[in-house]
C-alpha positions as CSV (number, residue, x, y, z in Angstrom):
1,M,0.6,-9.9,12.7
2,R,-1.9,-11.5,10.3
3,A,-2.8,-9.1,7.6
4,A,-6.3,-9.4,6.2
5,I,-6.0,-9.5,2.4
6,L,-9.0,-7.7,1.0
7,P,-9.3,-9.4,-2.4
8,A,-9.0,-12.9,-1.0
9,L,-12.6,-13.8,-1.6
10,I,-12.5,-12.5,-5.2
11,M,-9.5,-14.7,-5.9
12,L,-11.0,-17.7,-4.3
13,A,-14.0,-17.3,-6.5
14,L,-12.0,-16.8,-9.7
15,S,-9.2,-19.2,-9.3
16,P,-9.5,-22.6,-11.0
17,L,-9.0,-25.8,-9.2
18,A,-5.5,-27.1,-9.8
19,Q,-5.1,-30.5,-11.3
20,A,-3.7,-33.3,-9.1
21,Q,0.1,-33.2,-9.1
22,A,2.7,-35.7,-7.9
23,P,4.0,-34.8,-4.4
24,T,7.3,-32.9,-4.3
25,P,10.1,-35.4,-3.5
26,A,11.3,-35.2,0.1
27,T,14.9,-35.1,-1.2
28,A,14.6,-31.5,-2.6
29,T,17.8,-29.7,-1.8
30,A,18.1,-26.6,0.3
31,A,19.5,-24.8,-2.7
32,A,16.4,-25.6,-4.7
33,A,14.2,-24.4,-1.9
34,A,16.1,-21.1,-1.6
35,A,15.8,-20.6,-5.4
36,A,12.1,-21.2,-5.2
37,A,11.7,-18.6,-2.5
38,T,13.3,-15.9,-4.7
39,K,11.9,-17.0,-8.0
40,P,8.7,-15.1,-9.0
41,L,5.5,-17.1,-8.9
42,A,4.7,-15.9,-12.4
43,V,5.5,-13.2,-15.0
44,V,2.4,-11.5,-16.4
45,N,2.9,-9.3,-19.4
46,G,6.5,-8.8,-18.3
47,K,5.7,-8.0,-14.7
48,E,6.9,-10.4,-12.0
49,I,4.7,-11.6,-9.2
50,P,7.1,-12.0,-6.2
51,A,7.0,-15.2,-4.2
52,V,6.2,-13.2,-1.0
53,Y,2.8,-12.4,-2.5
54,G,2.1,-16.1,-2.6
55,E,3.1,-16.5,1.1
56,L,0.7,-13.7,2.1
57,I,-2.2,-15.0,0.0
58,K,-1.7,-18.6,1.1
59,R,-2.6,-17.7,4.6
60,E,-6.0,-16.5,3.5
61,M,-6.7,-19.3,1.1
62,A,-5.4,-22.3,3.2
63,Q,-8.2,-22.1,5.8
64,G,-6.7,-25.0,7.7
65,Q,-5.8,-27.0,4.7
66,P,-2.3,-28.6,4.7
67,D,0.3,-27.2,2.4
68,S,0.2,-29.0,-1.0
69,P,1.0,-28.5,-4.7
70,Q,-2.7,-28.0,-5.4
71,L,-2.9,-25.2,-2.9
72,D,0.3,-23.6,-4.4
73,E,-1.3,-23.7,-7.8
74,R,-4.5,-22.1,-6.7
75,V,-2.5,-19.3,-5.1
76,R,-0.5,-18.8,-8.3
77,E,-3.6,-18.7,-10.5
78,S,-5.4,-16.4,-8.1
79,L,-2.5,-13.9,-8.2
80,I,-2.4,-14.0,-11.9
81,N,-6.1,-13.2,-12.0
82,L,-5.5,-10.4,-9.5
83,E,-2.7,-8.9,-11.6
84,L,-4.7,-9.0,-14.8
85,L,-7.9,-7.6,-13.3
86,S,-6.1,-4.9,-11.3
87,R,-4.2,-3.9,-14.5
88,A,-7.4,-3.7,-16.4
89,A,-8.9,-1.4,-13.7
90,L,-5.9,0.9,-13.9
91,D,-6.0,1.0,-17.7
92,K,-9.6,2.2,-17.4
93,G,-8.6,4.8,-14.8
94,L,-10.8,3.3,-12.1
95,D,-8.1,4.0,-9.4
96,K,-8.9,7.7,-9.9
97,E,-12.5,7.2,-8.8
98,P,-12.7,9.1,-5.5
99,R,-14.4,6.4,-3.3
100,L,-12.1,3.7,-4.6
101,A,-9.0,5.9,-4.2
102,A,-10.1,6.6,-0.6
103,A,-10.7,2.9,0.1
104,L,-7.3,2.0,-1.2
105,D,-5.6,4.7,0.8
106,I,-7.4,3.7,4.0
107,R,-6.4,0.0,3.5
108,R,-2.8,1.0,3.0
109,K,-2.8,3.2,6.1
110,D,-4.5,0.5,8.1
111,Q,-1.8,-2.1,7.2
112,L,0.9,0.5,8.0
113,A,-0.7,1.3,11.3
114,K,-1.0,-2.4,12.2
115,A,2.7,-2.9,11.3
116,Y,3.7,0.1,13.5
117,L,1.8,-1.2,16.5
118,E,3.1,-4.7,16.1
119,D,6.6,-3.3,16.0
120,Y,6.0,-1.1,19.0
121,V,4.7,-4.0,21.1
122,K,7.7,-6.1,20.0
123,A,10.1,-3.4,21.0
124,H,8.4,-3.1,24.4
125,P,8.0,-6.8,25.5
126,V,5.9,-7.7,28.6
127,T,8.2,-8.5,31.5
128,D,7.7,-11.2,34.1
129,A,7.7,-8.4,36.7
130,E,4.8,-6.7,35.0
131,I,2.9,-10.0,34.8
132,Q,3.5,-10.7,38.5
133,A,2.5,-7.1,39.5
134,A,-0.8,-7.3,37.5
135,Y,-1.6,-10.7,39.0
136,D,-0.9,-9.5,42.6
137,K,-3.0,-6.4,42.0
138,A,-5.9,-8.5,40.8
139,K,-5.6,-10.8,43.8
140,S,-5.7,-7.8,46.2
141,E,-8.9,-6.4,44.8
142,A,-12.3,-7.2,46.2
143,V,-13.9,-10.0,44.2
144,E,-17.6,-9.9,43.4
145,P,-19.3,-13.0,45.0
146,E,-21.1,-15.4,42.7
147,Y,-24.7,-16.3,43.2
148,R,-26.7,-19.4,42.5
149,A,-30.4,-18.6,42.2
150,R,-33.7,-19.7,40.7
151,H,-36.4,-17.5,39.2
152,I,-39.9,-17.7,37.8
153,L,-40.5,-15.2,35.0
154,V,-44.1,-14.3,34.1
155,K,-45.8,-11.6,32.0
156,T,-48.0,-9.8,34.6
157,E,-47.5,-8.5,38.1
158,A,-50.8,-10.1,39.1
159,E,-49.6,-13.5,38.0
160,A,-46.4,-13.0,39.9
161,K,-48.2,-12.0,43.1
162,K,-50.4,-15.1,42.9
163,L,-47.3,-17.4,42.6
164,I,-45.7,-15.7,45.6
165,A,-48.9,-16.4,47.5
166,D,-48.8,-20.0,46.4
167,L,-45.2,-20.3,47.6
168,G,-46.4,-19.0,51.0
169,K,-48.8,-21.9,51.0
170,K,-45.9,-24.4,50.7
171,A,-46.0,-24.8,46.9
172,K,-42.6,-26.0,45.6
173,F,-40.7,-23.3,43.8
174,E,-39.3,-25.8,41.2
175,D,-42.7,-27.0,40.3
176,L,-44.1,-23.5,39.8
177,A,-41.1,-22.6,37.7
178,K,-41.6,-25.6,35.4
179,K,-45.3,-24.9,35.0
180,H,-45.4,-21.1,34.7
181,S,-42.0,-19.6,34.0
182,Q,-41.6,-17.9,30.6
183,D,-37.8,-18.3,30.6
184,P,-37.3,-21.3,28.4
185,G,-33.6,-21.6,29.4
186,S,-34.3,-22.2,33.1
187,A,-38.0,-23.3,33.4
188,K,-37.3,-26.9,32.5
189,N,-34.8,-27.0,35.3
190,G,-37.1,-25.6,37.9
191,G,-36.0,-22.1,37.3
192,E,-32.3,-22.9,38.1
193,L,-29.7,-20.4,37.0
194,D,-26.0,-21.2,36.9
195,W,-23.4,-19.6,39.1
196,A,-22.9,-16.0,38.1
197,N,-22.0,-12.7,39.6
198,R,-24.4,-9.8,39.6
199,G,-23.0,-8.4,36.4
200,A,-24.6,-11.2,34.5
201,Y,-28.1,-9.9,35.2
202,V,-30.1,-6.8,34.4
203,K,-30.0,-4.2,37.2
204,E,-33.4,-4.8,38.7
205,F,-32.7,-8.5,39.0
206,S,-29.2,-7.9,40.3
207,D,-30.3,-5.5,43.0
208,A,-33.0,-7.8,44.2
209,L,-30.6,-10.8,44.2
210,A,-28.1,-8.9,46.3
211,G,-30.8,-8.1,48.9
212,L,-31.6,-11.8,49.6
213,K,-30.3,-14.1,52.2
214,K,-29.5,-17.8,51.4
215,G,-32.8,-19.6,50.9
216,E,-34.9,-16.4,50.8
217,I,-37.5,-15.6,48.1
218,T,-38.4,-12.1,46.9
219,K,-41.5,-10.9,48.7
220,T,-42.7,-8.8,45.9
221,P,-42.4,-9.2,42.1
222,V,-39.3,-7.8,40.5
223,K,-40.0,-6.0,37.3
224,S,-37.5,-5.9,34.5
225,Q,-37.6,-5.5,30.7
226,F,-38.4,-9.2,30.4
227,G,-41.4,-9.2,32.7
228,Y,-41.9,-10.0,36.4
229,H,-39.5,-12.2,38.3
230,I,-39.8,-14.2,41.5
231,I,-36.3,-14.9,42.7
232,R,-34.9,-17.4,45.2
233,L,-31.3,-17.3,46.3
234,D,-30.0,-20.8,46.8
235,D,-26.3,-20.2,47.6
236,T,-23.4,-17.8,47.3
237,R,-19.6,-18.3,47.0
238,Q,-16.4,-16.4,46.6
239,P,-14.8,-17.3,43.3
240,K,-11.3,-18.8,43.5
241,I,-8.4,-16.9,42.0
242,P,-6.8,-19.1,39.4
243,P,-3.0,-19.7,39.6
244,L,-0.7,-17.3,37.8
245,E,0.2,-19.8,35.1
246,A,-3.4,-20.3,34.2
247,V,-3.9,-16.6,33.4
248,R,-0.5,-15.6,32.3
249,G,-1.5,-15.5,28.6
250,E,-4.5,-13.3,29.3
251,I,-2.4,-10.9,31.4
252,V,0.1,-10.6,28.5
253,K,-2.7,-9.8,26.1
254,Q,-4.1,-7.2,28.4
255,T,-0.7,-5.6,28.9
256,Q,0.0,-5.6,25.2
257,Q,-3.3,-3.8,24.7
258,L,-2.0,-1.1,27.1
259,R,1.2,-0.9,24.9
260,V,-1.0,-0.2,21.9
261,R,-2.8,2.5,23.9
262,D,0.7,4.0,24.8
263,A,1.8,3.9,21.2
264,I,-1.4,5.8,20.1
265,T,-1.0,8.3,22.9
266,S,2.6,8.9,22.0
267,V,2.0,9.7,18.3
268,R,-1.0,11.9,19.1
269,A,1.0,13.9,21.7
270,S,3.4,15.1,19.0
271,A,0.7,15.7,16.4
272,K,-1.2,18.9,15.5
273,V,-4.8,18.1,15.1
274,E,-7.3,20.8,14.1
């Protein structure tokens, strides 16, 4: 679980850039590394800043940078700033301000809730049998066909009717789309739309598309929130089901989301909520 550290941006803004340092020798002993892991990053006014704080903050500050002495120094300076500023806020009693106290409490509860859900998911791992069952279920369900179509989008019904009449006089759909369509994404390609199922379109367009046969053009303008469409269906196909290994990761994520739902349902079942 990657915890989002709220003051990360503040620390990035306040922390000074570290001076260049010589790289740590590759011959550092395991004992020295262990000692570094337990040694506090700093002691500020007698209060230690544990090394684990640095590990957490480094995740936020690294942003893809490789580990380096310079990054370690920035982390250290940031935590010193944070300790001093937070102590100053406490000394002024700002933690008693209702909205700040509420924000701190919510953040604490948020992190605890995330930790609990992560622990629950870890304690209930997704099994190969579950993955296979989910995949088999998906394969057995009806798959929405995909459509490849073209359309011409215009502002008025009268203009759409005129273009339909022109098509009846053997005008080329592609040419009319390039000249008249108000859809910049498809007009330059003769109104061509990529393969997609009906869910990719607004309802009016989707319903009209489903009523067409291959090569057929809508006989009347199709009105939607975007204007008036003239639609031609070029082809249909049944999408191929990808192999299990290609979707295993997604199935695991979806099943883990169900685990999270189960965890929430469980704690709510034993709670008294008024």
